[in-house]
N, C-alpha and C positions, 0 to 999 in steps of 0.2 A: 227705713232709716236712710238718711241722705249721706252722701260722701262729699267731702270738701278737699280741695288741694290748696295749699298755702305756698305762695312763691315769695322769694326774697326774704327769707327768714335770716336775720343776722346770726352769724356763726356763734356769737356768745350766747344768744337765746337758744339756738339749736343744741349747743353743748350742755347748757343748764337743763334743758328738757330731757336730754338723753341721760344725764346723771341722775335726775330725779326719778325717771322711769326705772333705772337700774336699782336705785336705793329702795324703791317701793316694790320691786319685783313685779312690775306691771308692764303691760305693753305700752309703747309710746302713744298709740291711739287712745287707749283707755285713760292713761294719765292726763293727756291733753284735754280730753272730754271732761274729766273730773275737775280739772283746774278751771276750765271755762264755765262749767255749771256752777261751781262755787263763786266765781267772780261775778257771774250774772244772776246769782241766787235763783237758779232754776234747776229742774231735773232731779236726778237721782242722788245728788250729793247729800240732800237732807235725809234720805233713806239710809245712807251708809253711816251716819253719825251715831254715836253711842247714846244719845239722848240726854247727856249730862249738861249740854250747853244751856238748857232752860234753867238749870240750877245755879249757874255762874252768877256770882254777885248777890246771892240771896241771904248770905249769912249777915247777921248783925255784927257790930264791932265786938260785942260781948261774946257771941258765939265763936268768933274768930280767935279771940284771946283764950277761950276755954280749949279750943282745938290745939292751938299752939302749945299751951301748957301740957296738954295730954300727950303730945308727941315729942316734947322736949327731951325726954330720956333717950329717944332713938337718935338724937343728934350728938350724943356724947362720944 
C-alpha cells in the first residue's frame, strides 16, 4: 500500500474532514480513503455497502402507493 502526503489543505476542508472522521468514529486516514474511493468509484467502498443500492428506484408507482398506505398508521 502506498502513502501520500497532501499539502496546502484549506482549513475549512481539514476541519470538515476531522468532524466527519469523529462522527463516523473512524481514523482520518480511513475516512479520507473511503471518501476518495467513493468519489472515484473504485476500491473497497462497494464492498462496505449494504447491497440495497441496486434496489433503489425499482418500485413502480403502484407499489410505492401500496407501501405508503401500509405505513400510514405509523405516521399518526
